[in-house]
MARKEVEX-469189 format. One record per residue: y, x, z of N, C-alpha, C in turn; residue number from 1; residue in one letter. Coordinates in nm, 4 decimals, padded with zeros to 6 digits. Layout:
BEGIN
<pt n_Y="Y" n_X="X" n_Z="Z" ca_Y="Y" ca_X="X" ca_Z="Z" c_Y="Y" c_X="X" c_Z="Z" k="NUM" r="A"/>
...
//
This chain:
BEGIN
<pt n_Y="11.5693" n_X="17.0499" n_Z="10.0026" ca_Y="11.4777" ca_X="17.0222" ca_Z="09.9691" c_Y="11.3813" c_X="16.9188" c_Z="09.9774" k="1" r="A"/>
<pt n_Y="11.4228" n_X="16.8972" n_Z="10.1099" ca_Y="11.3328" ca_X="16.7683" ca_Z="10.2079" c_Y="11.4275" c_X="16.6699" c_Z="10.1772" k="2" r="R"/>
<pt n_Y="11.5631" n_X="16.6480" n_Z="10.1705" ca_Y="11.6772" ca_X="16.5513" ca_Z="10.1154" c_Y="11.6423" c_X="16.5249" c_Z="09.9689" k="3" r="R"/>
<pt n_Y="11.6364" n_X="16.5538" n_Z="09.8982" ca_Y="11.6360" ca_X="16.5181" ca_Z="09.7410" c_Y="11.4525" c_X="16.4822" c_Z="09.7253" k="4" r="R"/>
<pt n_Y="11.3644" n_X="16.4987" n_Z="09.8175" ca_Y="11.2580" ca_X="16.4770" ca_Z="09.7816" c_Y="11.2641" c_X="16.2651" c_Z="09.8574" k="5" r="A"/>
<pt n_Y="11.3171" n_X="16.2898" n_Z="09.9762" ca_Y="11.4003" ca_X="16.1883" ca_Z="10.0572" c_Y="11.4673" c_X="16.0618" c_Z="09.9583" k="6" r="I"/>
<pt n_Y="11.5490" n_X="16.1801" n_Z="09.8747" ca_Y="11.6335" ca_X="16.0766" ca_Z="09.8150" c_Y="11.5488" c_X="15.9948" c_Z="09.6340" k="7" r="N"/>
<pt n_Y="11.4948" n_X="16.1055" n_Z="09.6125" ca_Y="11.3828" ca_X="16.0055" ca_Z="09.5485" c_Y="11.2864" c_X="15.9127" c_Z="09.5551" k="8" r="E"/>
<pt n_Y="11.2317" n_X="15.9372" n_Z="09.6847" ca_Y="11.1292" ca_X="15.8295" ca_Z="09.7459" c_Y="11.2376" c_X="15.7302" c_Z="09.7537" k="9" r="A"/>
<pt n_Y="11.3314" n_X="15.6992" n_Z="09.8656" ca_Y="11.4086" ca_X="15.5802" ca_Z="09.8661" c_Y="11.4336" c_X="15.5230" c_Z="09.7179" k="10" r="E"/>
<pt n_Y="11.5240" n_X="15.6113" n_Z="09.5615" ca_Y="11.5246" ca_X="15.5354" ca_Z="09.4915" c_Y="11.4049" c_X="15.4705" c_Z="09.3983" k="11" r="G"/>
<pt n_Y="11.2737" n_X="15.5192" n_Z="09.4051" ca_Y="11.1750" ca_X="15.5308" ca_Z="09.3362" c_Y="11.1322" c_X="15.3233" c_Z="09.3590" k="12" r="A"/>
<pt n_Y="11.1365" n_X="15.3327" n_Z="09.5429" ca_Y="11.0853" ca_X="15.2561" ca_Z="09.6169" c_Y="11.1828" c_X="15.1419" c_Z="09.6064" k="13" r="A"/>
<pt n_Y="11.3348" n_X="15.1152" n_Z="09.5837" ca_Y="11.4574" ca_X="15.0251" ca_Z="09.5269" c_Y="11.3962" c_X="14.9919" c_Z="09.4143" k="14" r="R"/>
<pt n_Y="11.3715" n_X="15.0991" n_Z="09.3349" ca_Y="11.3301" ca_X="15.0371" ca_Z="09.1810" c_Y="11.2182" c_X="14.9349" c_Z="09.1494" k="15" r="A"/>
<pt n_Y="11.0995" n_X="15.0203" n_Z="09.2440" ca_Y="10.9832" ca_X="14.9265" ca_Z="09.3038" c_Y="11.0275" c_X="14.7573" c_Z="09.3502" k="16" r="G"/>
<pt n_Y="11.0871" n_X="14.7707" n_Z="09.4683" ca_Y="11.1136" ca_X="14.6280" ca_Z="09.5236" c_Y="11.1839" c_X="14.5411" c_Z="09.4319" k="17" r="A"/>
<pt n_Y="11.2694" n_X="14.5675" n_Z="09.2814" ca_Y="11.3300" ca_X="14.5409" ca_Z="09.2341" c_Y="11.2164" c_X="14.4578" c_Z="09.1335" k="18" r="Q"/>
<pt n_Y="11.0811" n_X="14.4545" n_Z="09.1285" ca_Y="11.0081" ca_X="14.3929" ca_Z="09.0533" c_Y="10.9378" c_X="14.2994" c_Z="09.0954" k="19" r="A"/>
<pt n_Y="10.9974" n_X="14.1724" n_Z="09.1377" ca_Y="10.9462" ca_X="14.0509" ca_Z="09.1747" c_Y="10.8465" c_X="13.9875" c_Z="09.1571" k="20" r="L"/>
<pt n_Y="10.7473" n_X="13.9172" n_Z="09.1643" ca_Y="10.6875" ca_X="13.8323" ca_Z="09.1240" c_Y="10.7047" c_X="13.6963" c_Z="09.1010" k="21" r="A"/>
<pt n_Y="10.6757" n_X="13.6494" n_Z="09.0156" ca_Y="10.7365" ca_X="13.5521" ca_Z="08.9783" c_Y="10.7390" c_X="13.4033" c_Z="08.9975" k="22" r="P"/>
<pt n_Y="10.5396" n_X="13.4293" n_Z="09.0489" ca_Y="10.4919" ca_X="13.3064" ca_Z="09.1082" c_Y="10.5680" c_X="13.2867" c_Z="09.2711" k="23" r="A"/>
<pt n_Y="10.5977" n_X="13.4161" n_Z="09.3464" ca_Y="10.6787" ca_X="13.4189" ca_Z="09.4645" c_Y="10.7971" c_X="13.3293" c_Z="09.4367" k="24" r="A"/>
<pt n_Y="10.8429" n_X="13.3761" n_Z="09.3165" ca_Y="11.0043" ca_X="13.3468" ca_Z="09.3211" c_Y="11.0149" c_X="13.1602" c_Z="09.2888" k="25" r="L"/>
<pt n_Y="10.9359" n_X="13.1194" n_Z="09.2271" ca_Y="10.8566" ca_X="12.9867" ca_Z="09.2003" c_Y="10.8836" c_X="12.9124" c_Z="09.3498" k="26" r="H"/>
<pt n_Y="10.7963" n_X="12.9813" n_Z="09.4756" ca_Y="10.7888" ca_X="12.8973" ca_Z="09.5730" c_Y="10.8987" c_X="12.9855" c_Z="09.6894" k="27" r="R"/>
<pt n_Y="11.0259" n_X="13.0137" n_Z="09.5872" ca_Y="11.1603" ca_X="13.0371" ca_Z="09.7272" c_Y="11.1306" c_X="13.1798" c_Z="09.8051" k="28" r="G"/>
<pt n_Y="11.0237" n_X="13.2824" n_Z="09.7527" ca_Y="11.0067" ca_X="13.3990" ca_Z="09.8383" c_Y="11.0301" c_X="13.5180" c_Z="09.7644" k="29" r="E"/>
<pt n_Y="11.1079" n_X="13.6158" n_Z="09.7679" ca_Y="11.0969" ca_X="13.7354" ca_Z="09.7076" c_Y="10.9991" c_X="13.8676" c_Z="09.7760" k="30" r="A"/>
<pt n_Y="10.9375" n_X="13.8606" n_Z="09.7135" ca_Y="10.7971" ca_X="13.9230" ca_Z="09.6887" c_Y="10.7811" c_X="13.9918" c_Z="09.5641" k="31" r="L"/>
<pt n_Y="10.7946" n_X="14.1621" n_Z="09.5642" ca_Y="10.7493" ca_X="14.2180" ca_Z="09.4960" c_Y="10.5989" c_X="14.2078" c_Z="09.3907" k="32" r="P"/>
<pt n_Y="10.5934" n_X="14.2650" n_Z="09.2572" ca_Y="10.4479" ca_X="14.2013" ca_Z="09.1955" c_Y="10.3927" c_X="14.3571" c_Z="09.2250" k="33" r="D"/>
<pt n_Y="10.2942" n_X="14.3758" n_Z="09.3122" ca_Y="10.2533" ca_X="14.4787" ca_Z="09.3116" c_Y="10.2177" c_X="14.6169" c_Z="09.2336" k="34" r="P"/>
<pt n_Y="10.1857" n_X="14.5324" n_Z="09.1145" ca_Y="10.1510" ca_X="14.6138" ca_Z="08.9846" c_Y="10.3209" c_X="14.6554" c_Z="08.8913" k="35" r="A"/>
<pt n_Y="10.4106" n_X="14.5743" n_Z="08.9214" ca_Y="10.4899" ca_X="14.6019" ca_Z="08.8687" c_Y="10.5851" c_X="14.6781" c_Z="08.9485" k="36" r="G"/>
<pt n_Y="10.5573" n_X="14.6883" n_Z="09.0787" ca_Y="10.6234" ca_X="14.7556" ca_Z="09.1708" c_Y="10.5583" c_X="14.9028" c_Z="09.1688" k="37" r="A"/>
<pt n_Y="10.4492" n_X="14.9429" n_Z="09.1187" ca_Y="10.3963" ca_X="15.0361" ca_Z="09.1351" c_Y="10.4651" c_X="15.0546" c_Z="09.0042" k="38" r="T"/>
<pt n_Y="10.4559" n_X="15.0376" n_Z="08.9183" ca_Y="10.4969" ca_X="15.0954" ca_Z="08.7738" c_Y="10.5880" c_X="15.1157" c_Z="08.7643" k="39" r="A"/>
<pt n_Y="10.7215" n_X="15.0348" n_Z="08.8161" ca_Y="10.8476" ca_X="15.0558" ca_Z="08.8482" c_Y="10.8964" c_X="15.1700" c_Z="08.8929" k="40" r="A"/>
<pt n_Y="10.8149" n_X="15.2183" n_Z="09.0463" ca_Y="10.8421" ca_X="15.2968" ca_Z="09.0708" c_Y="10.7624" c_X="15.4367" c_Z="09.0337" k="41" r="A"/>
<pt n_Y="10.6842" n_X="15.4534" n_Z="08.9986" ca_Y="10.6271" ca_X="15.5571" ca_Z="08.9254" c_Y="10.7367" c_X="15.6158" c_Z="08.8054" k="42" r="E"/>
<pt n_Y="10.7710" n_X="15.5097" n_Z="08.7660" ca_Y="10.8481" ca_X="15.5082" ca_Z="08.5689" c_Y="10.9703" c_X="15.6004" c_Z="08.6800" k="43" r="A"/>
<pt n_Y="11.0479" n_X="15.5589" n_Z="08.7875" ca_Y="11.1274" ca_X="15.6123" ca_Z="08.8457" c_Y="11.1057" c_X="15.7567" c_Z="08.8675" k="44" r="Y"/>
<pt n_Y="11.0084" n_X="15.7649" n_Z="08.9582" ca_Y="10.9570" ca_X="15.9085" ca_Z="08.9678" c_Y="10.9052" c_X="16.0136" c_Z="08.8396" k="45" r="L"/>
<pt n_Y="10.8724" n_X="15.9526" n_Z="08.7242" ca_Y="10.8358" ca_X="15.9865" ca_Z="08.6123" c_Y="10.9788" c_X="16.0928" c_Z="08.5657" k="46" r="A"/>
<pt n_Y="11.1138" n_X="16.0254" n_Z="08.5661" ca_Y="11.2193" ca_X="16.1323" ca_Z="08.5218" c_Y="11.2536" c_X="16.2272" c_Z="08.6239" k="47" r="K"/>
<pt n_Y="11.1949" n_X="16.2138" n_Z="08.7331" ca_Y="11.2128" ca_X="16.3282" ca_Z="08.8263" c_Y="11.0953" c_X="16.4591" c_Z="08.8358" k="48" r="T"/>
<pt n_Y="11.0210" n_X="16.4541" n_Z="08.7574" ca_Y="10.9379" ca_X="16.5175" ca_Z="08.7274" c_Y="10.8423" c_X="16.5633" c_Z="08.8546" k="49" r="G"/>
<pt n_Y="10.8514" n_X="16.4059" n_Z="08.9377" ca_Y="10.7696" ca_X="16.4325" ca_Z="09.0554" c_Y="10.6447" c_X="16.3156" c_Z="09.0325" k="50" r="H"/>
<pt n_Y="10.5481" n_X="16.2868" n_Z="09.1183" ca_Y="10.4482" ca_X="16.2525" ca_Z="09.1552" c_Y="10.4564" c_X="16.1522" c_Z="09.3021" k="51" r="Q"/>
<pt n_Y="10.4433" n_X="16.0342" n_Z="09.3551" ca_Y="10.4350" ca_X="15.9769" ca_Z="09.4542" c_Y="10.3435" c_X="15.8637" c_Z="09.4667" k="52" r="G"/>
<pt n_Y="10.3069" n_X="15.8252" n_Z="09.6015" ca_Y="10.2289" ca_X="15.7138" ca_Z="09.6334" c_Y="10.2783" c_X="15.6004" c_Z="09.6194" k="53" r="I"/>
<pt n_Y="10.2662" n_X="15.5185" n_Z="09.5786" ca_Y="10.3408" ca_X="15.3705" ca_Z="09.6390" c_Y="10.2527" c_X="15.3020" c_Z="09.6961" k="54" r="V"/>
<pt n_Y="10.2887" n_X="15.2139" n_Z="09.7967" ca_Y="10.2368" ca_X="15.1084" ca_Z="09.8364" c_Y="10.2953" c_X="14.9683" c_Z="09.8688" k="55" r="T"/>
<pt n_Y="10.2418" n_X="14.8790" n_Z="09.8614" ca_Y="10.3383" ca_X="14.7337" ca_Z="09.8564" c_Y="10.2911" c_X="14.6428" c_Z="10.0032" k="56" r="V"/>
<pt n_Y="10.3634" n_X="14.6561" n_Z="10.0561" ca_Y="10.3130" ca_X="14.5488" ca_Z="10.2102" c_Y="10.3766" c_X="14.4201" c_Z="10.1539" k="57" r="D"/>
<pt n_Y="10.3670" n_X="14.3401" n_Z="10.1519" ca_Y="10.4538" ca_X="14.2348" ca_Z="10.1625" c_Y="10.5762" c_X="14.2353" c_Z="10.0943" k="58" r="R"/>
<pt n_Y="10.6821" n_X="14.2189" n_Z="10.1525" ca_Y="10.7950" ca_X="14.3014" ca_Z="10.0930" c_Y="10.8468" c_X="14.3912" c_Z="10.1006" k="59" r="A"/>
<pt n_Y="10.7620" n_X="14.5172" n_Z="10.1680" ca_Y="10.8233" ca_X="14.6285" ca_Z="10.1141" c_Y="10.7310" c_X="14.7459" c_Z="10.0258" k="60" r="I"/>
<pt n_Y="10.8280" n_X="14.7971" n_Z="09.9643" ca_Y="10.7845" ca_X="14.8827" ca_Z="09.8581" c_Y="10.7811" c_X="15.0355" c_Z="09.9560" k="61" r="V"/>
<pt n_Y="10.7103" n_X="15.1025" n_Z="09.9636" ca_Y="10.7217" ca_X="15.2167" ca_Z="10.0162" c_Y="10.6579" c_X="15.3556" c_Z="09.9546" k="62" r="T"/>
<pt n_Y="10.7783" n_X="15.4548" n_Z="09.9575" ca_Y="10.6952" ca_X="15.5732" ca_Z="09.8029" c_Y="10.7058" c_X="15.6712" c_Z="09.9274" k="63" r="V"/>
<pt n_Y="10.6082" n_X="15.7892" n_Z="09.8950" ca_Y="10.6371" ca_X="15.9100" ca_Z="09.9252" c_Y="10.5946" c_X="15.9757" c_Z="09.8247" k="64" r="T"/>
<pt n_Y="10.7092" n_X="16.0979" n_Z="09.8249" ca_Y="10.7020" ca_X="16.2016" ca_Z="09.7460" c_Y="10.6689" c_X="16.3475" c_Z="09.7979" k="65" r="V"/>
<pt n_Y="10.5896" n_X="16.3994" n_Z="09.7542" ca_Y="10.6167" ca_X="16.5531" ca_Z="09.7649" c_Y="10.5454" c_X="16.6670" c_Z="09.6724" k="66" r="S"/>
<pt n_Y="10.5960" n_X="16.7710" n_Z="09.6504" ca_Y="10.6246" ca_X="16.8360" ca_Z="09.5400" c_Y="10.6466" c_X="17.0052" c_Z="09.6059" k="67" r="F"/>
<pt n_Y="10.6136" n_X="17.0997" n_Z="09.5352" ca_Y="10.6872" ca_X="17.2528" ca_Z="09.6097" c_Y="10.7683" c_X="17.2370" c_Z="09.5546" k="68" r="H"/>
<pt n_Y="10.8566" n_X="17.3428" n_Z="09.5718" ca_Y="10.9817" ca_X="17.3869" ca_Z="09.5562" c_Y="10.9920" c_X="17.5543" c_Z="09.5685" k="69" r="Q"/>
<pt n_Y="11.0079" n_X="17.6079" n_Z="09.4412" ca_Y="11.0229" ca_X="17.7453" ca_Z="09.4239" c_Y="11.1306" c_X="17.7882" c_Z="09.5339" k="70" r="P"/>
<pt n_Y="11.0911" n_X="17.8842" n_Z="09.6281" ca_Y="11.1794" ca_X="17.9804" ca_Z="09.7245" c_Y="11.2178" c_X="18.1158" c_Z="09.6704" k="71" r="M"/>
<pt n_Y="11.3570" n_X="18.1342" n_Z="09.6203" ca_Y="11.3812" ca_X="18.2039" ca_Z="09.5281" c_Y="11.4358" c_X="18.3424" c_Z="09.6015" k="72" r="L"/>
<pt n_Y="11.4482" n_X="18.3081" n_Z="09.7535" ca_Y="11.5484" ca_X="18.4435" ca_Z="09.8124" c_Y="11.3869" c_X="18.4781" c_Z="09.8576" k="73" r="V"/>
<pt n_Y="11.3106" n_X="18.4230" n_Z="09.9270" ca_Y="11.2292" ca_X="18.4370" ca_Z="10.0497" c_Y="11.1013" c_X="18.4558" c_Z="09.9165" k="74" r="L"/>
<pt n_Y="11.0645" n_X="18.4335" n_Z="09.8411" ca_Y="10.9836" ca_X="18.4593" ca_Z="09.7365" c_Y="10.9339" c_X="18.6204" c_Z="09.7424" k="75" r="G"/>
<pt n_Y="11.0913" n_X="18.7218" n_Z="09.7596" ca_Y="11.0787" ca_X="18.7882" ca_Z="09.7818" c_Y="11.0153" c_X="18.8752" c_Z="09.8974" k="76" r="I"/>
<pt n_Y="10.9777" n_X="18.8087" n_Z="09.9714" ca_Y="10.9176" ca_X="18.8445" ca_Z="10.0822" c_Y="10.7364" c_X="18.7427" c_Z="10.0954" k="77" r="G"/>
<pt n_Y="10.7291" n_X="18.6900" n_Z="09.9683" ca_Y="10.6034" ca_X="18.6292" ca_Z="09.9892" c_Y="10.5617" c_X="18.5368" c_Z="09.9953" k="78" r="G"/>
<pt n_Y="10.6705" n_X="18.4375" n_Z="10.0390" ca_Y="10.6730" ca_X="18.3154" ca_Z="09.9927" c_Y="10.7604" c_X="18.2301" c_Z="09.9121" k="79" r="L"/>
<pt n_Y="10.6438" n_X="18.2283" n_Z="09.7867" ca_Y="10.6732" ca_X="18.1718" ca_Z="09.6773" c_Y="10.7364" c_X="18.0278" c_Z="09.6545" k="80" r="A"/>
<pt n_Y="10.6194" n_X="17.9482" n_Z="09.7166" ca_Y="10.6890" ca_X="17.7928" ca_Z="09.7852" c_Y="10.6717" c_X="17.7440" c_Z="09.8351" k="81" r="T"/>
<pt n_Y="10.7599" n_X="17.6311" n_Z="09.8724" ca_Y="10.7171" ca_X="17.5366" ca_Z="09.9993" c_Y="10.6712" c_X="17.4182" c_Z="09.9802" k="82" r="V"/>
<pt n_Y="10.5875" n_X="17.3301" n_Z="10.0667" ca_Y="10.5589" ca_X="17.2405" ca_Z="10.0434" c_Y="10.6846" c_X="17.1146" c_Z="10.0909" k="83" r="A"/>
<pt n_Y="10.7575" n_X="17.0200" n_Z="10.0138" ca_Y="10.8163" ca_X="16.9305" ca_Z="10.0574" c_Y="10.7547" c_X="16.8172" c_Z="10.0368" k="84" r="V"/>
<pt n_Y="10.8037" n_X="16.6856" n_Z="10.1454" ca_Y="10.7573" ca_X="16.5498" ca_Z="10.1156" c_Y="10.8707" c_X="16.4825" c_Z="10.1877" k="85" r="T"/>
<pt n_Y="10.8827" n_X="16.3807" n_Z="10.1674" ca_Y="10.9884" ca_X="16.3013" ca_Z="10.1760" c_Y="10.9214" c_X="16.1608" c_Z="10.1525" k="86" r="G"/>
<pt n_Y="10.9766" n_X="16.0676" n_Z="10.1997" ca_Y="10.9447" ca_X="15.8835" ca_Z="10.2560" c_Y="11.0892" c_X="15.7570" c_Z="10.1976" k="87" r="E"/>
<pt n_Y="11.0293" n_X="15.7047" n_Z="10.1267" ca_Y="11.1582" ca_X="15.5509" ca_Z="10.1248" c_Y="11.0955" c_X="15.4174" c_Z="10.1005" k="88" r="G"/>
<pt n_Y="11.1436" n_X="15.3586" n_Z="10.1714" ca_Y="11.1249" ca_X="15.2355" ca_Z="10.1490" c_Y="11.2256" c_X="15.1305" c_Z="10.1421" k="89" r="A"/>
<pt n_Y="11.2366" n_X="15.0564" n_Z="10.0867" ca_Y="11.2676" ca_X="14.9049" ca_Z="10.0360" c_Y="11.2400" c_X="14.7867" c_Z="10.0154" k="90" r="A"/>
<pt n_Y="11.3010" n_X="14.6488" n_Z="10.0929" ca_Y="11.2638" ca_X="14.5733" ca_Z="10.1036" c_Y="11.2956" c_X="14.4638" c_Z="09.9931" k="91" r="R"/>
<pt n_Y="11.2003" n_X="14.3795" n_Z="09.9258" ca_Y="11.2597" ca_X="14.3179" ca_Z="09.8180" c_Y="11.3311" c_X="14.2038" c_Z="09.8959" k="92" r="A"/>
<pt n_Y="11.4494" n_X="14.1014" n_Z="09.7879" ca_Y="11.5931" ca_X="14.0606" ca_Z="09.8620" c_Y="11.6012" c_X="13.9786" c_Z="09.7352" k="93" r="A"/>
<pt n_Y="11.5925" n_X="13.8524" n_Z="09.7554" ca_Y="11.6744" ca_X="13.7375" ca_Z="09.6482" c_Y="11.7893" c_X="13.7547" c_Z="09.6713" k="94" r="Q"/>
<pt n_Y="11.8947" n_X="13.7876" n_Z="09.5795" ca_Y="12.0083" ca_X="13.7203" ca_Z="09.5968" c_Y="12.0767" c_X="13.5509" c_Z="09.5873" k="95" r="G"/>
<pt n_Y="12.1640" n_X="13.5638" n_Z="09.6696" ca_Y="12.2261" ca_X="13.4393" ca_Z="09.6377" c_Y="12.3554" c_X="13.4236" c_Z="09.6032" k="96" r="Q"/>
<pt n_Y="12.3643" n_X="13.3261" n_Z="09.5064" ca_Y="12.4865" ca_X="13.2484" ca_Z="09.4531" c_Y="12.5586" c_X="13.1980" c_Z="09.5640" k="97" r="E"/>
<pt n_Y="12.6867" n_X="13.2455" n_Z="09.5556" ca_Y="12.8331" ca_X="13.1836" ca_Z="09.5930" c_Y="12.9211" c_X="13.0432" c_Z="09.5078" k="98" r="E"/>
<pt n_Y="12.9764" n_X="12.9831" n_Z="09.5486" ca_Y="13.0020" ca_X="12.8648" ca_Z="09.4683" c_Y="13.1664" c_X="12.9020" c_Z="09.4984" k="99" r="N"/>
<pt n_Y="13.2151" n_X="12.9692" n_Z="09.3767" ca_Y="13.3601" ca_X="12.9693" ca_Z="09.3883" c_Y="13.4617" c_X="12.8448" c_Z="09.3962" k="100" r="S"/>
<pt n_Y="13.5391" n_X="12.8776" n_Z="09.4615" ca_Y="13.6291" ca_X="12.7298" ca_Z="09.4713" c_Y="13.6975" c_X="12.7036" c_Z="09.3159" k="101" r="P"/>
//
């Protein structure tokens, strides 16, 4: 379950890091648009059925996902769910074009 939370957080962070700010691109910088990055990360998480906390710090988008995982076998012993948290981060990057011969 923890691996799943980490995978979801990393995927959401990558989605957010792709929402580059046009003004920064005009200056030659690859920086995410904070509102766009947050919206993209939250949209990614919505598909998983989970919510998270999204932060944008310069070129880094960080996402923390938390959810409760049902425990099938341990539920019989009284432990019905367990809290699971995962964190992922991605750096916005601008691709470079290669000249082909």
